[in-house]
KOLSEGU-524089 format. One record per residue (C-alpha): residue number from 0; x negated, z negated, y. Coordinates in nm, 3 decimals, always signed. Example, Ala and Ser with C-alpha at 12.3 -4.5 7.8 and 13.67 -1.06 7.14 Angstrom:
KOLSEGU-524089
(0 (-1.230 -0.780 -0.450)),
(1 (-1.367 -0.714 -0.106)),
END
This chain:
KOLSEGU-524089
(0 (-4.434 +6.619 -10.395)),
(1 (-4.616 +6.883 -10.602)),
(2 (-4.891 +6.747 -10.824)),
(3 (-4.999 +6.967 -11.116)),
(4 (-5.152 +7.313 -11.118)),
(5 (-4.981 +7.372 -11.452)),
(6 (-4.636 +7.352 -11.287)),
(7 (-4.517 +7.710 -11.226)),
(8 (-4.183 +7.852 -11.118)),
(9 (-3.990 +7.981 -11.424)),
(10 (-4.020 +8.354 -11.495)),
(11 (-3.721 +8.567 -11.410)),
(12 (-3.571 +8.324 -11.157)),
(13 (-3.522 +8.393 -10.788)),
(14 (-3.671 +8.149 -10.537)),
(15 (-3.479 +7.827 -10.477)),
(16 (-3.228 +7.869 -10.199)),
(17 (-3.330 +7.533 -10.049)),
(18 (-3.680 +7.671 -9.985)),
(19 (-3.585 +8.013 -9.854)),
(20 (-3.524 +7.882 -9.502)),
(21 (-3.827 +7.951 -9.285)),
(22 (-3.903 +7.590 -9.192)),
(23 (-3.909 +7.468 -9.552)),
(24 (-4.086 +7.782 -9.679)),
(25 (-4.360 +7.770 -9.418)),
(26 (-4.414 +7.399 -9.481)),
(27 (-4.479 +7.467 -9.849)),
(28 (-4.701 +7.765 -9.764)),
(29 (-4.910 +7.550 -9.529)),
(30 (-4.952 +7.287 -9.803)),
(31 (-5.138 +7.542 -10.017)),
(32 (-5.422 +7.576 -9.766)),
(33 (-5.440 +7.949 -9.825)),
(34 (-5.672 +8.003 -9.530)),
(35 (-5.957 +7.887 -9.754)),
(36 (-5.873 +8.161 -10.008)),
(37 (-5.928 +8.468 -9.791)),
(38 (-6.158 +8.701 -9.989)),
(39 (-6.154 +8.453 -10.278)),
(40 (-6.354 +8.603 -10.568)),
(41 (-6.094 +8.513 -10.831)),
(42 (-5.808 +8.665 -10.633)),
(43 (-6.013 +8.977 -10.560)),
(44 (-6.072 +9.014 -10.932)),
(45 (-5.699 +8.984 -11.002)),
(46 (-5.618 +9.246 -10.736)),
(47 (-5.877 +9.486 -10.876)),
(48 (-5.742 +9.443 -11.230)),
(49 (-5.386 +9.505 -11.109)),
(50 (-5.496 +9.828 -10.939)),
(51 (-5.677 +9.942 -11.251)),
(52 (-5.390 +9.868 -11.489)),
(53 (-5.131 +10.023 -11.256)),
(54 (-5.365 +10.309 -11.161)),
(55 (-5.326 +10.272 -10.786)),
(56 (-5.587 +10.306 -10.513)),
(57 (-5.468 +9.993 -10.331)),
(58 (-5.380 +9.637 -10.430)),
(59 (-5.335 +9.315 -10.231)),
(60 (-5.253 +8.947 -10.266)),
(61 (-5.041 +8.872 -9.960)),
(62 (-4.909 +8.556 -9.796)),
(63 (-4.610 +8.608 -9.566)),
(64 (-4.634 +8.387 -9.259)),
(65 (-4.393 +8.352 -8.969)),
(66 (-4.503 +8.663 -8.776)),
(67 (-4.754 +8.839 -9.002)),
(68 (-4.861 +8.886 -9.358)),
(69 (-5.218 +8.795 -9.448)),
(70 (-5.422 +8.956 -9.727)),
(71 (-5.604 +8.693 -9.931)),
(72 (-5.752 +8.974 -10.142)),
(73 (-5.736 +9.347 -10.082)),
(74 (-5.856 +9.669 -10.241)),
(75 (-5.851 +10.008 -10.065)),
(76 (-5.726 +9.860 -9.736)),
(77 (-5.942 +9.787 -9.429)),
(78 (-5.698 +9.566 -9.240)),
(79 (-5.692 +9.191 -9.311)),
(80 (-5.329 +9.150 -9.206)),
(81 (-5.022 +9.340 -9.083)),
(82 (-4.718 +9.241 -8.874)),
(83 (-4.445 +9.074 -9.076)),
(84 (-4.170 +9.321 -8.968)),
(85 (-4.354 +9.600 -9.152)),
(86 (-4.414 +9.389 -9.467)),
(87 (-4.293 +9.521 -9.801)),
(88 (-4.397 +9.188 -9.958)),
(89 (-4.151 +8.995 -9.738)),
(90 (-3.878 +9.172 -9.937)),
(91 (-4.053 +9.153 -10.274)),
(92 (-4.110 +8.777 -10.259)),
(93 (-3.734 +8.709 -10.260)),
(94 (-3.673 +8.873 -10.598)),
(95 (-3.678 +8.745 -10.953)),
(96 (-3.917 +9.015 -11.078)),
(97 (-4.141 +9.292 -10.949)),
(98 (-3.985 +9.500 -10.671)),
(99 (-4.064 +9.869 -10.733)),
(100 (-4.027 +10.138 -10.463)),
(101 (-4.090 +10.478 -10.622)),
(102 (-4.076 +10.676 -10.295)),
(103 (-4.068 +10.482 -9.971)),
(104 (-3.962 +10.787 -9.772)),
(105 (-3.635 +10.788 -9.963)),
(106 (-3.573 +10.412 -9.942)),
(107 (-3.359 +10.325 -9.637)),
(108 (-3.534 +9.986 -9.609)),
(109 (-3.876 +10.146 -9.553)),
(110 (-3.836 +10.511 -9.461)),
(111 (-3.897 +10.439 -9.089)),
(112 (-4.165 +10.176 -9.155)),
(113 (-4.493 +10.251 -8.966)),
(114 (-4.683 +10.183 -9.289)),
(115 (-4.490 +10.474 -9.440)),
(116 (-4.478 +10.711 -9.145)),
(117 (-4.823 +10.624 -9.014)),
(118 (-5.183 +10.675 -9.123)),
(119 (-5.160 +10.455 -9.431)),
(120 (-4.879 +10.670 -9.569)),
(121 (-4.738 +10.436 -9.832)),
(122 (-4.518 +10.613 -10.086)),
(123 (-4.526 +10.396 -10.398)),
(124 (-4.510 +10.015 -10.390)),
(125 (-4.472 +9.752 -10.663)),
(126 (-4.481 +9.383 -10.570)),
(127 (-4.464 +9.079 -10.798)),
(128 (-4.315 +8.780 -10.612)),
(129 (-4.538 +8.475 -10.572)),
(130 (-4.315 +8.167 -10.587)),
(131 (-4.435 +7.807 -10.554)),
(132 (-4.367 +7.535 -10.808)),
(133 (-4.065 +7.408 -10.612)),
(134 (-3.929 +7.759 -10.562)),
(135 (-4.056 +7.859 -10.216)),
(136 (-4.132 +8.235 -10.173)),
(137 (-4.489 +8.272 -10.047)),
(138 (-4.581 +8.641 -10.074)),
(139 (-4.657 +8.897 -10.342)),
(140 (-4.920 +9.056 -10.564)),
(141 (-4.872 +9.426 -10.489)),
(142 (-5.010 +9.765 -10.587)),
(143 (-4.974 +10.069 -10.356)),
(144 (-5.017 +10.444 -10.382)),
(145 (-4.992 +10.726 -10.127)),
(146 (-4.800 +10.952 -10.363)),
(147 (-4.450 +10.895 -10.499)),
(148 (-4.407 +10.773 -10.858)),
(149 (-4.063 +10.862 -10.984)),
(150 (-4.142 +10.698 -11.316)),
(151 (-4.226 +10.365 -11.148)),
(152 (-4.417 +10.120 -11.372)),
(153 (-4.447 +10.129 -11.746)),
(154 (-4.339 +9.823 -11.944)),
(155 (-4.703 +9.731 -11.997)),
(156 (-4.784 +9.766 -11.627)),
(157 (-4.479 +9.558 -11.531)),
(158 (-4.570 +9.285 -11.782)),
(159 (-4.932 +9.289 -11.667)),
(160 (-4.831 +9.259 -11.301)),
(161 (-4.608 +8.963 -11.388)),
(162 (-4.887 +8.792 -11.582)),
(163 (-5.139 +8.852 -11.304)),
(164 (-4.885 +8.713 -11.057)),
(165 (-4.882 +8.390 -11.258)),
(166 (-5.262 +8.387 -11.249)),
(167 (-5.247 +8.415 -10.870)),
(168 (-5.007 +8.121 -10.855)),
(169 (-5.238 +7.910 -11.072)),
(170 (-5.519 +7.979 -10.828)),
(171 (-5.295 +7.894 -10.534)),
(172 (-5.176 +7.578 -10.711)),
(173 (-5.535 +7.472 -10.772)),
(174 (-5.611 +7.517 -10.404)),
(175 (-5.299 +7.320 -10.316)),
(176 (-5.414 +7.034 -10.535)),
(177 (-5.750 +7.042 -10.362)),
(178 (-5.579 +7.035 -10.023)),
(179 (-5.360 +6.743 -10.124)),
(180 (-5.658 +6.552 -10.259)),
(181 (-5.844 +6.614 -9.934)),
(182 (-5.547 +6.489 -9.733)),
(183 (-5.511 +6.184 -9.956)),
(184 (-5.884 +6.111 -9.934)),
(185 (-5.880 +6.150 -9.558)),
(186 (-5.579 +5.918 -9.534)),
(187 (-5.751 +5.666 -9.763)),
(188 (-6.068 +5.683 -9.554)),
(189 (-5.866 +5.628 -9.240)),
(190 (-5.698 +5.324 -9.397)),
(191 (-6.034 +5.186 -9.505)),
(192 (-6.173 +5.250 -9.159)),
(193 (-5.879 +5.068 -9.001)),
(194 (-5.930 +4.773 -9.235)),
(195 (-6.304 +4.760 -9.163)),
(196 (-6.252 +4.790 -8.787)),
(197 (-5.996 +4.506 -8.794)),
(198 (-6.239 +4.288 -8.994)),
(199 (-6.343 +3.995 -8.770)),
(200 (-6.711 +4.040 -8.857)),
(201 (-6.961 +4.323 -8.864)),
(202 (-6.972 +4.546 -9.173)),
(203 (-7.243 +4.800 -9.247)),
(204 (-7.391 +5.017 -9.521)),
(205 (-7.733 +5.167 -9.594)),
(206 (-7.891 +5.396 -9.847)),
(207 (-8.141 +5.283 -10.109)),
(208 (-8.427 +5.318 -9.861)),
(209 (-8.250 +5.083 -9.616)),
(210 (-8.159 +5.355 -9.370)),
(211 (-7.842 +5.227 -9.206)),
(212 (-7.569 +5.491 -9.188)),
(213 (-7.248 +5.303 -9.108)),
(214 (-7.133 +5.017 -8.884)),
(215 (-6.773 +4.924 -8.817)),
(216 (-6.634 +4.901 -8.465)),
(217 (-6.712 +4.529 -8.443)),
(218 (-7.084 +4.599 -8.405)),
(219 (-7.038 +4.766 -8.067)),
(220 (-6.767 +4.520 -7.963)),
(221 (-6.987 +4.216 -8.034)),
(222 (-7.336 +4.338 -7.947)),
(223 (-7.278 +4.624 -7.704)),
(224 (-7.599 +4.774 -7.845)),
(225 (-7.672 +5.097 -8.035)),
(226 (-7.643 +5.051 -8.410)),
(227 (-7.984 +5.014 -8.579)),
(228 (-8.104 +5.286 -8.812)),
(229 (-8.385 +5.093 -8.981)),
(230 (-8.473 +4.730 -9.057)),
(231 (-8.727 +4.733 -8.775)),
(232 (-8.458 +4.828 -8.521)),
(233 (-8.264 +4.510 -8.606)),
(234 (-8.528 +4.319 -8.407)),
(235 (-8.348 +4.410 -8.085)),
(236 (-8.036 +4.220 -8.194)),
(237 (-8.169 +3.932 -8.408)),
(238 (-8.343 +3.630 -8.253)),
(239 (-8.720 +3.681 -8.283)),
(240 (-8.771 +3.357 -8.478)),
(241 (-8.497 +3.449 -8.726)),
(242 (-8.606 +3.812 -8.755)),
(243 (-8.964 +3.712 -8.836)),
(244 (-8.834 +3.494 -9.119)),
(245 (-8.534 +3.688 -9.244)),
(246 (-8.645 +4.054 -9.234)),
(247 (-8.933 +4.017 -9.483)),
(248 (-8.715 +3.806 -9.711)),
(249 (-8.441 +4.069 -9.701)),
(250 (-8.684 +4.351 -9.779)),
(251 (-8.829 +4.150 -10.065)),
(252 (-8.481 +4.094 -10.213)),
(253 (-8.399 +4.462 -10.165)),
(254 (-8.715 +4.567 -10.348)),
(255 (-8.591 +4.367 -10.648)),
(256 (-8.235 +4.497 -10.613)),
(257 (-8.099 +4.145 -10.559)),
(258 (-7.826 +4.016 -10.322)),
(259 (-7.941 +3.845 -10.005)),
(260 (-7.796 +3.575 -9.780)),
(261 (-7.927 +3.411 -9.465)),
(262 (-7.818 +3.260 -9.135)),
(263 (-7.949 +3.431 -8.822)),
(264 (-7.878 +3.432 -8.451)),
(265 (-7.717 +3.756 -8.333)),
(266 (-7.746 +3.865 -7.969)),
(267 (-7.404 +3.916 -7.811)),
(268 (-7.310 +4.174 -7.548)),
(269 (-7.325 +3.899 -7.281)),
(270 (-7.679 +3.800 -7.384)),
(271 (-7.571 +3.487 -7.574)),
(272 (-7.722 +3.409 -7.914)),
(273 (-7.468 +3.310 -8.180)),
(274 (-7.530 +3.208 -8.540)),
(275 (-7.405 +3.453 -8.802)),
(276 (-7.398 +3.446 -9.180)),
(277 (-7.564 +3.761 -9.314)),
(278 (-7.472 +3.871 -9.666)),
(279 (-7.603 +4.182 -9.841)),
(280 (-7.520 +4.313 -10.189)),
(281 (-7.636 +4.622 -10.380)),
(282 (-7.380 +4.868 -10.515)),
(283 (-7.417 +5.168 -10.744)),
(284 (-7.251 +5.499 -10.662)),
(285 (-7.081 +5.716 -10.927)),
(286 (-7.390 +5.938 -10.905)),
(287 (-7.609 +5.648 -11.016)),
(288 (-7.764 +5.590 -10.675)),
(289 (-7.810 +5.244 -10.525)),
(290 (-7.671 +5.162 -10.183)),
(291 (-7.648 +4.845 -9.978)),
(292 (-7.346 +4.696 -9.803)),
(293 (-7.354 +4.394 -9.580)),
(294 (-7.156 +4.174 -9.345)),
(295 (-7.231 +3.951 -9.047)),
(296 (-6.976 +3.672 -8.994)),
(297 (-6.984 +3.449 -8.687)),
(298 (-7.046 +3.088 -8.798)),
(299 (-7.182 +2.957 -8.468)),
(300 (-6.935 +2.670 -8.439)),
(301 (-6.980 +2.565 -8.800)),
(302 (-7.360 +2.596 -8.782)),
(303 (-7.388 +2.384 -8.467)),
(304 (-7.144 +2.127 -8.606)),
(305 (-7.352 +2.106 -8.922)),
(306 (-7.667 +2.059 -8.717)),
(307 (-7.498 +1.782 -8.520)),
(308 (-7.379 +1.615 -8.840)),
(309 (-7.726 +1.642 -8.994)),
(310 (-7.881 +1.496 -8.680)),
(311 (-7.637 +1.205 -8.685)),
(312 (-7.690 +1.147 -9.057)),
(313 (-8.066 +1.164 -9.014)),
(314 (-8.056 +0.913 -8.732)),
(315 (-7.839 +0.681 -8.942)),
(316 (-8.076 +0.726 -9.233)),
(317 (-8.373 +0.635 -9.013)),
(318 (-8.195 +0.318 -8.906)),
(319 (-8.122 +0.225 -9.269)),
(320 (-8.489 +0.291 -9.350)),
(321 (-8.585 +0.061 -9.063)),
(322 (-8.361 -0.210 -9.210)),
(323 (-8.567 -0.198 -9.531)),
(324 (-8.882 -0.237 -9.320)),
(325 (-8.727 -0.530 -9.129)),
(326 (-8.626 -0.700 -9.456)),
(327 (-8.977 -0.654 -9.595)),
(328 (-9.120 -0.798 -9.274)),
(329 (-8.885 -1.099 -9.284)),
(330 (-8.980 -1.170 -9.646)),
(331 (-9.347 -1.160 -9.552)),
(332 (-9.296 -1.389 -9.250)),
(333 (-9.077 -1.641 -9.435)),
(334 (-9.309 -1.662 -9.734)),
(335 (-9.633 -1.686 -9.537)),
(336 (-9.817 -2.008 -9.624)),
(337 (-9.562 -2.099 -9.892)),
(338 (-9.763 -2.048 -10.206)),
(339 (-9.486 -2.167 -10.433)),
(340 (-9.273 -1.860 -10.350)),
(341 (-9.554 -1.606 -10.310)),
(342 (-9.498 -1.442 -10.647)),
(343 (-9.123 -1.419 -10.595)),
(344 (-9.172 -1.285 -10.240)),
(345 (-9.412 -1.021 -10.369)),
(346 (-9.163 -0.908 -10.634)),
(347 (-8.880 -0.903 -10.379)),
(348 (-9.087 -0.700 -10.132)),
(349 (-9.171 -0.452 -10.406)),
(350 (-8.801 -0.417 -10.490)),
(351 (-8.715 -0.354 -10.125)),
(352 (-8.991 -0.092 -10.099)),
(353 (-8.853 +0.075 -10.413)),
(354 (-8.509 +0.081 -10.253)),
(355 (-8.666 +0.252 -9.953)),
(356 (-8.827 +0.510 -10.179)),
(357 (-8.496 +0.574 -10.354)),
(358 (-8.323 +0.606 -10.018)),
(359 (-8.572 +0.875 -9.915)),
(360 (-8.414 +1.110 -10.168)),
(361 (-8.074 +1.098 -10.001)),
(362 (-8.200 +1.142 -9.645)),
(363 (-8.105 +1.479 -9.492)),
(364 (-8.363 +1.718 -9.350)),
(365 (-8.668 +1.500 -9.421)),
(366 (-8.578 +1.361 -9.762)),
(367 (-8.818 +1.343 -10.055)),
(368 (-8.791 +1.575 -10.352)),
(369 (-8.915 +1.579 -10.707)),
(370 (-9.019 +1.859 -10.941)),
(371 (-8.829 +1.716 -11.238)),
(372 (-8.513 +1.521 -11.307)),
(373 (-8.691 +1.240 -11.494)),
(374 (-8.927 +1.187 -11.201)),
(375 (-8.637 +1.165 -10.958)),
(376 (-8.451 +0.920 -11.183)),
(377 (-8.765 +0.711 -11.223)),
(378 (-8.797 +0.667 -10.846)),
(379 (-8.424 +0.604 -10.798)),
(380 (-8.407 +0.338 -11.069)),
(381 (-8.743 +0.174 -10.992)),
(382 (-8.583 -0.102 -10.777)),
(383 (-8.390 -0.224 -11.083)),
(384 (-8.686 -0.255 -11.320)),
(385 (-8.783 -0.615 -11.382)),
(386 (-9.056 -0.557 -11.635)),
(387 (-8.812 -0.538 -11.927)),
(388 (-8.648 -0.240 -12.093)),
(389 (-8.317 -0.288 -11.912)),
(390 (-8.344 +0.062 -11.764)),
(391 (-8.439 +0.352 -11.991)),
(392 (-8.462 +0.726 -11.916)),
(393 (-8.468 +0.943 -12.228)),
(394 (-8.414 +1.299 -12.350)),
(395 (-8.522 +1.635 -12.210)),
(396 (-8.698 +1.675 -11.880)),
(397 (-8.559 +1.943 -11.650)),
(398 (-8.720 +2.114 -11.352)),
(399 (-8.521 +2.085 -11.031)),
(400 (-8.531 +2.284 -10.709)),
(401 (-8.568 +2.132 -10.363)),
(402 (-8.202 +2.188 -10.272)),
(403 (-8.079 +2.002 -10.579)),
(404 (-8.270 +1.679 -10.503)),
(405 (-8.019 +1.546 -10.251)),
(406 (-7.695 +1.588 -10.454)),
(407 (-7.868 +1.456 -10.768)),
(408 (-8.003 +1.157 -10.574)),
(409 (-7.658 +1.087 -10.430)),
(410 (-7.506 +1.089 -10.779)),
(411 (-7.751 +0.856 -10.949)),
(412 (-7.809 +0.637 -10.645)),
(413 (-7.433 +0.577 -10.634)),
(414 (-7.422 +0.497 -11.008)),
(415 (-7.720 +0.260 -10.980)),
(416 (-7.576 +0.084 -10.674)),
(417 (-7.238 +0.032 -10.844)),
(418 (-7.412 -0.094 -11.156)),
(419 (-7.611 -0.343 -10.949)),
(420 (-7.295 -0.469 -10.777)),
(421 (-7.041 -0.466 -11.059)),
(422 (-7.194 -0.344 -11.383)),
(423 (-7.481 -0.381 -11.625)),
(424 (-7.746 -0.441 -11.359)),
(425 (-7.547 -0.717 -11.191)),
(426 (-7.653 -0.972 -11.452)),
(427 (-7.957 -1.051 -11.662)),
(428 (-7.815 -0.917 -11.987)),
(429 (-7.689 -0.567 -11.911)),
(430 (-7.875 -0.247 -11.989)),
(431 (-7.865 +0.109 -11.849)),
(432 (-7.973 +0.412 -12.049)),
(433 (-7.983 +0.763 -11.901)),
(434 (-8.006 +1.046 -12.155)),
(435 (-8.073 +1.405 -12.049)),
(436 (-7.995 +1.703 -12.274)),
(437 (-8.041 +2.070 -12.186)),
(438 (-7.893 +2.362 -12.377)),
(439 (-7.888 +2.742 -12.361)),
(440 (-7.513 +2.765 -12.417)),
(441 (-7.308 +2.943 -12.147)),
(442 (-7.622 +3.057 -11.970)),
(443 (-7.787 +2.713 -11.981)),
(444 (-7.628 +2.375 -11.909)),
(445 (-7.746 +2.021 -11.838)),
(446 (-7.567 +1.724 -11.993)),
(447 (-7.647 +1.372 -11.866)),
(448 (-7.508 +1.051 -12.016)),
(449 (-7.522 +0.733 -11.806)),
(450 (-7.453 +0.444 -12.045)),
(451 (-7.410 +0.080 -11.937)),
(452 (-7.391 -0.193 -12.201)),
(453 (-7.387 -0.571 -12.203)),
(454 (-7.149 -0.605 -11.911)),
(455 (-6.773 -0.565 -11.971)),
(456 (-6.599 -0.433 -11.662)),
(457 (-6.249 -0.491 -11.534)),
(458 (-6.116 -0.135 -11.498)),
(459 (-5.872 -0.205 -11.215)),
(460 (-6.136 -0.391 -11.020)),
(461 (-6.388 -0.110 -11.049)),
(462 (-6.135 +0.158 -10.959)),
(463 (-6.037 -0.037 -10.647)),
(464 (-6.397 -0.090 -10.540)),
(465 (-6.525 +0.254 -10.632)),
(466 (-6.262 +0.474 -10.470)),
(467 (-6.507 +0.620 -10.219)),
(468 (-6.787 +0.625 -10.474)),
(469 (-6.575 +0.828 -10.714)),
(470 (-6.494 +1.078 -10.440)),
(471 (-6.864 +1.100 -10.355)),
(472 (-6.949 +1.167 -10.720)),
(473 (-6.679 +1.432 -10.750)),
(474 (-6.793 +1.608 -10.433)),
(475 (-7.159 +1.614 -10.535)),
(476 (-7.097 +1.714 -10.898)),
(477 (-6.808 +1.957 -10.862)),
(478 (-6.866 +2.110 -10.519)),
(479 (-7.245 +2.114 -10.498)),
(480 (-7.348 +2.146 -10.864)),
(481 (-7.037 +2.331 -10.991)),
(482 (-7.010 +2.081 -11.277)),
(483 (-6.775 +1.808 -11.391)),
(484 (-6.794 +1.441 -11.491)),
(485 (-6.597 +1.194 -11.696)),
(486 (-6.608 +0.813 -11.677)),
(487 (-6.490 +0.589 -11.961)),
(488 (-6.486 +0.213 -11.987)),
(489 (-6.575 +0.046 -12.317)),
(490 (-6.547 -0.308 -12.451)),
(491 (-6.914 -0.357 -12.367)),
(492 (-6.958 -0.158 -12.048)),
(493 (-6.914 +0.195 -11.914)),
(494 (-7.004 +0.553 -12.005)),
(495 (-7.037 +0.840 -11.754)),
(496 (-7.088 +1.197 -11.878)),
(497 (-7.204 +1.460 -11.630)),
(498 (-7.226 +1.830 -11.717)),
(499 (-7.334 +2.118 -11.491)),
(500 (-7.496 +2.465 -11.516)),
(501 (-7.874 +2.461 -11.519)),
(502 (-7.891 +2.726 -11.249)),
(503 (-7.726 +2.488 -11.000)),
(504 (-8.036 +2.265 -10.994)),
(505 (-8.317 +2.504 -11.081)),
(506 (-8.248 +2.761 -10.807)),
END
């Protein structure tokens, strides 16, 4: 494969025999894409200079094809091509230097040639062979006169013709490189298109103004509808409820140049609505322009399964909430009229109500949320306050987003429950301290220390009892908050360190 325009056939060498066969020669000629060079300004300039230096009225840059020779540049000649059998250049291109015919009427090869005997009346011809980098003869740079020249070419004219021939080959080589790049780019685009069309979801692109200019084949396969050109035209394929919510949010994100993600129902070719995950990201072109690329992936099964799971979990949560109400009611009934236990019953009812409040944070869909981490911890740990300082929350306060409330509540509710069953809160002497520290390192991180003292723990016993709890902690901390935790047992209790990026709870 030929690659560099600087690669030229060595001077003074005949074409390579392997490329003199017509099939191989024509294949190399076609690779140069010479059709794009007809009347090329650079080649016309070379031909004109050759005619001036050699003092001839005619000059051409010719390419010899299977049945004709084509003039890429010509001076003093009206025709754009001639039949190959009459071509002087077909002979010249096979040499190792310029072929000079001083008087064509006296040369047995050309004396009967129509270009000699006819109107053109060629008498003098000099042609510098044009040979490709691998040695294939392509044509010639020639100068022609209608009068004989017994003296032929001077040394300067011969050297100039040779040098100009090399200039022609550099131009041809440059065009060949361009052709090869075009072929490679077209092949690459075809490969990319094949990949995109085999992608199981829909892929699209749009310009900075959100004018959609590309959709892969999956759009038509899935929707059976014309591809939208603007955001407004998406309304025909997105469920009205989802479009009303998602389209403005997408346009708002696009105005800020930010990625966008949402779940929407996409209308299928059969009229069915199926949930899809829509993701959009901005990209910058080499010219510094912004574009948008997006995908739509079918998640209908996963979405409906998640809804079913959430519904089941919510129903279970409601039942647990009802249990707290039943317990509070039983305490009230059992203590009614028994003044000696009224104070205890009141404290117990308050503790049960606090447990209900803490449980609200871990309920799906309808759970409570808090604006700050200290506030959430205060509600979660309220059931374990007994008027003393057994539970303390210290350190920095951190704002939390609505989505972070549930995983945070799961984490600290699990720690508090375990402490009440096995740890510091299971007796009257233990103490729990929660310390929060925020830092700007690594883009901002939150470090929480849960410290239990005054209650030595049997490690094997806790590990046996907390197998599920540990998995729950790991899932919430590592999967949902992208953080990590470490638990250590001390002679006096237990220490849990939790660390996660601030953005995982503030977004």
